[in-house]
Every structure is written in C-alpha cells, then in structure tokens.
C-alpha positions as CSV (number, residue, x, y, z in Angstrom):
1,M,-2.1,-19.4,-22.0
2,S,-4.5,-17.6,-24.4
3,F,-4.0,-14.0,-25.4
4,N,-6.4,-11.3,-26.8
5,P,-5.9,-12.1,-30.6
6,E,-6.4,-8.5,-31.6
7,L,-3.8,-7.1,-29.2
8,A,-1.4,-10.0,-29.6
9,S,-1.4,-9.6,-33.4
10,Q,0.2,-6.2,-33.1
11,F,3.5,-7.8,-32.1
12,D,5.6,-10.2,-34.3
13,I,6.5,-12.4,-31.3
14,P,5.6,-16.1,-31.0
15,D,2.9,-16.8,-28.4
16,L,5.3,-19.1,-26.6
17,E,7.6,-16.2,-25.9
18,K,4.8,-14.0,-24.8
19,D,3.5,-16.7,-22.5
20,K,7.0,-17.1,-21.0
21,L,7.3,-13.3,-20.4
22,V,3.8,-13.1,-18.8
23,G,4.9,-16.0,-16.5
24,E,8.1,-14.2,-15.5
25,V,6.2,-11.0,-14.7
26,I,3.7,-12.9,-12.5
27,R,6.6,-14.7,-10.7
28,Y,8.4,-11.4,-10.1
29,I,5.2,-9.8,-8.7
30,L,4.5,-12.7,-6.3
31,F,8.1,-13.0,-5.2
32,K,8.6,-9.2,-4.6
33,T,5.3,-8.9,-2.7
34,E,6.3,-11.7,-0.4
35,Q,9.9,-10.5,-0.1
36,N,9.0,-6.9,0.6
37,S,6.0,-7.4,2.9
38,G,3.5,-6.1,0.4
39,C,5.4,-2.9,-0.6
40,P,4.2,-1.5,-4.0
41,I,6.0,-2.7,-7.1
42,K,7.0,0.1,-9.6
43,R,5.8,-0.3,-13.1
44,E,9.3,0.7,-14.2
45,E,10.6,-2.6,-12.6
46,L,8.1,-4.7,-14.7
47,T,8.9,-2.8,-17.8
48,Q,12.6,-3.3,-17.4
49,L,12.1,-7.0,-16.8
50,I,10.7,-7.1,-20.4
51,T,12.8,-4.6,-22.2
52,G,16.0,-6.0,-20.6
53,K,15.4,-9.2,-22.7
54,G,15.6,-7.2,-25.9
55,Y,11.9,-6.5,-26.5
56,K,11.8,-2.9,-27.6
57,Q,8.3,-2.7,-29.3
58,R,6.6,0.5,-28.0
59,N,3.5,-1.0,-26.4
60,F,4.7,-4.5,-25.8
61,P,5.5,-4.1,-22.0
62,S,2.0,-2.7,-21.4
63,F,0.6,-5.7,-23.3
64,V,2.6,-8.2,-21.1
65,I,1.7,-6.4,-17.9
66,D,-2.0,-6.3,-18.7
67,E,-1.9,-10.0,-19.5
68,A,-0.1,-10.7,-16.2
69,K,-2.8,-8.7,-14.4
70,S,-5.5,-10.8,-16.1
71,K,-3.9,-14.1,-15.2
72,L,-3.2,-13.0,-11.6
73,S,-6.9,-12.5,-11.3
74,S,-8.2,-15.6,-13.1
75,I,-5.7,-18.1,-11.9
76,F,-4.3,-16.9,-8.6
77,G,-7.3,-14.9,-7.3
78,Y,-5.4,-11.6,-6.9
79,E,-6.4,-8.1,-8.1
80,M,-3.4,-6.2,-9.3
81,R,-4.3,-2.7,-8.3
82,E,-2.6,0.5,-9.6
83,L,-1.8,3.0,-6.9
84,Q,-2.6,6.7,-7.6
85,R,0.1,8.4,-5.6
86,S,-1.2,11.0,-3.2
87,R,0.4,14.5,-2.9
88,P,1.4,15.6,0.6
89,S,-1.1,18.3,1.7
90,A,1.6,20.6,3.1
91,A,3.5,20.6,-0.2
92,A,0.7,22.7,-1.7
93,N,1.1,25.4,0.9
94,T,3.2,28.3,-0.4
95,G,3.9,29.8,3.0
96,R,6.4,27.1,4.0
97,A,9.0,24.9,2.6
98,S,8.5,21.1,2.8
99,Q,10.4,18.1,2.0
100,S,8.3,15.0,1.2
101,Q,9.8,11.6,1.7
102,Q,8.1,10.5,-1.6
103,S,8.4,12.1,-5.0
104,V,5.2,13.5,-6.3
105,G,6.0,12.6,-9.8
106,E,7.0,9.0,-9.1
107,A,6.0,6.4,-11.6
108,K,3.0,4.1,-11.3
109,S,3.2,1.2,-8.9
110,Y,1.1,-1.8,-8.1
111,V,0.0,-4.0,-5.2
112,I,-1.8,-7.3,-5.3
113,I,-4.9,-7.8,-3.2
114,S,-6.6,-11.2,-2.6
115,K,-10.1,-11.5,-4.0
116,L,-11.0,-14.3,-1.6
117,P,-13.7,-13.6,1.0
118,S,-12.0,-12.4,4.3
119,D,-13.0,-15.5,6.2
120,V,-11.6,-17.9,3.6
121,Y,-8.4,-15.8,3.3
122,G,-8.0,-15.8,7.1
123,K,-8.5,-19.5,7.4
124,F,-6.4,-20.8,4.5
125,V,-4.0,-18.1,3.3
126,E,-3.2,-15.5,6.0
127,D,0.1,-16.0,7.9
128,K,-0.9,-16.3,11.5
129,G,2.5,-15.1,12.6
130,S,2.0,-11.7,11.0
131,V,-1.6,-10.9,11.9
132,H,-0.4,-8.2,14.3
133,M,0.6,-5.9,11.4
134,P,-2.9,-5.6,9.9
135,G,-4.0,-4.7,13.4
136,L,-1.4,-2.0,13.8
137,T,-2.3,-0.7,10.3
138,F,-5.9,-0.4,11.2
139,V,-5.2,1.3,14.5
140,V,-2.8,3.9,13.0
141,I,-5.1,4.6,10.0
142,G,-8.0,5.1,12.5
143,I,-6.0,7.5,14.6
144,I,-5.0,9.6,11.6
145,H,-8.6,9.5,10.3
146,L,-9.9,10.9,13.6
147,A,-7.2,13.6,13.5
148,G,-8.6,14.8,10.2
149,G,-6.3,12.8,7.9
150,R,-3.0,14.3,9.1
151,I,-1.1,14.2,12.4
152,T,2.3,15.2,13.7
153,E,4.7,12.3,14.5
154,E,4.8,13.4,18.1
155,N,1.0,13.3,18.5
156,L,0.8,9.9,16.7
157,W,3.2,8.4,19.2
158,H,1.4,10.0,22.1
159,H,-1.7,8.0,21.0
160,L,0.2,4.8,20.4
161,K,1.9,5.1,23.8
162,R,-1.5,4.8,25.4
163,L,-1.9,1.5,23.6
164,G,1.4,0.2,24.9
165,L,3.6,1.1,21.9
166,H,6.6,3.2,22.6
167,E,8.7,5.1,20.0
168,N,12.1,3.9,21.0
169,E,11.2,0.3,21.9
170,E,13.4,-2.2,20.0
171,N,12.3,-5.5,21.6
172,H,8.5,-5.4,21.4
173,P,7.1,-9.0,21.5
174,Q,5.1,-8.5,18.3
175,F,6.7,-5.7,16.4
176,S,10.4,-5.8,17.6
177,N,11.4,-2.3,16.6
178,T,8.2,-0.2,16.9
179,K,9.6,2.7,14.9
180,L,10.5,0.5,12.0
181,A,7.0,-1.1,12.2
182,L,5.5,2.4,11.7
183,E,8.0,3.2,8.9
184,A,6.9,0.0,7.1
185,L,3.4,1.4,6.8
186,A,4.8,4.4,4.9
187,Q,6.8,2.0,2.6
188,Q,3.7,0.0,2.0
189,R,1.9,3.3,1.1
190,Y,-0.7,3.3,3.8
191,L,0.9,6.4,5.2
192,Q,3.1,9.1,3.8
193,K,5.6,10.9,5.9
194,E,6.6,14.5,5.4
195,K,9.1,16.8,7.0
196,V,8.0,20.4,7.2
197,N,10.5,23.2,7.9
198,G,8.9,25.8,10.2
199,P,9.9,28.6,12.5
200,E,10.3,26.2,15.4
201,G,12.4,23.7,13.4
202,N,11.5,20.6,11.5
203,I,8.1,18.9,12.2
204,V,7.4,15.4,10.9
205,Y,3.8,14.7,9.8
206,Y,2.0,11.5,8.9
207,E,-1.0,11.5,6.7
208,L,-3.1,8.9,4.9
209,A,-1.7,7.6,1.6
210,E,-3.4,6.0,-1.3
211,R,-3.7,2.5,0.1
212,A,-5.4,3.8,3.2
213,L,-7.7,6.0,1.1
214,D,-8.6,3.1,-1.1
215,A,-12.4,2.7,-0.9
216,P,-12.6,-0.8,0.8
217,I,-10.2,0.1,3.6
218,Y,-11.3,3.6,4.1
219,D,-15.0,2.6,4.2
220,K,-14.2,0.0,6.9
221,I,-12.4,2.6,8.9
222,K,-15.3,5.0,8.7
223,E,-17.7,2.2,9.6
224,Y,-15.6,1.2,12.7
225,V,-15.3,4.8,13.8
226,A,-19.1,5.4,13.5
227,Q,-19.7,2.2,15.5
228,M,-17.3,3.5,18.3
229,V,-19.0,6.9,18.4
230,Q,-22.5,5.3,18.6
231,K,-21.3,3.0,21.3
232,D,-19.9,5.9,23.3
233,A,-23.1,7.9,22.8
234,T,-25.2,4.9,24.0
235,A,-23.0,4.5,27.1
236,L,-23.5,8.2,27.9
237,E,-27.3,8.0,27.5
238,T,-27.3,4.9,29.8
239,D,-25.3,6.9,32.4
C-alpha cells in the first residue's frame, strides 16, 4: 500500500506498520457498518483503535484515517463521508426547555456510501432481504419533508398508520417491531428525535438529520415530491 510520501515522512514509523494500521481501520469500519446496520461510526472510535496500540504522535491518527478513507474509495468503491451533526431546531428556542436525544457537541462520525451506480449496486451488492428498510426510510423522510422538516411523533404515526404501519405492532412481516424500525432511522442519523417539555407535558418531535439532508438523498426526495404534486395536479385538470 503506497502512502503520500510528504505526509508519511512526518512520522518515524515503518511503512509496514502504517499499512497494517490502515488495514485494521478499514476492517473495523466495514465490520461495524455491517454489524450496526449502517449506523455512523464515531471518529473517536477510530482514533482509539490507533492510539490504543501505543501510537501517540499528534497527527498520526488523522493520517491513518485519511489513508483508510482513500483506500476505501479506490479499492472497495466506498465513499467515507463525514457527518455534520444537525442541531435540533427547538433547542434554539429560549421560550421552552428541550431535551435532545443527541448531544449537540458530539464528536465527528462517518458513514460509508457505495459509489456504484444504483442499478449495479441493487443487482450485485444489495441484500434483497433488507430492501424494505430503504423504502421505509424514503417514506418517513418524505412525510417529514412535506411537514416542513419537523413533525410530532403522534402525527408521524398517524400518517404511517394510513400505510399499514402501527406504532405498537411487534410482529410486522417486514419490520417486526415497527417502533424499533423507526428508532433505527434515528440511530442511523436520518432522523433526530427530540423531547420538548411544554405546558401540556412532554411532546416528542422527529426532524430530518444530516443523512436525510445530504444532497443526493434530499434532492431525490424533492424530485419525488414534485412528481407527486404534478401527478395530482394533472389528475385534477383531467377531472
């Protein structure tokens, strides 16, 4: 494995050791992504993987992570994308107290995204047994987008119920526990969940998080919504 000579020369560590560390970081990322159904991997985890082996040079973890990012792209066809964590909108309101499920100051995290064309990925890579989850993801993001980017948990389940998904269902043929399926979207950072304390008690809100706001996904949602609106408008004109 070849390194950037200028960067590699900053560290008095044999190339073989650097190569081994880069490989370990890549294996960790691939394994964790598979194990945790695509949940983001914290940069802190990758840093500790390196420093835990006794490498204490200041910028060495960043060097290894960057090399792993490069090899994931060139060898495995994955983009290792850094997530810019979103701040819950209600947290900025001074008139009410809110408790966010995620910490605003949380460290950087990463997800890997296939660079293969969607038709090739679907034919040769995608797990046919889990295709229902991207469908749920798309539907939920679309509902929240149409609601202005934020919706109460009660209203979200109201819309999902119309699609045959019930909040307390634990034996759904595709999703098993539907509530946990929705929660998984928050863990994967498509959504963020926030509990707001108001005069009428606690209200839980869902809003779009950084993965849903990422340009490729968000643009597809807007395009789909525009097509649906145009379809409805055409149907009304026909009537």
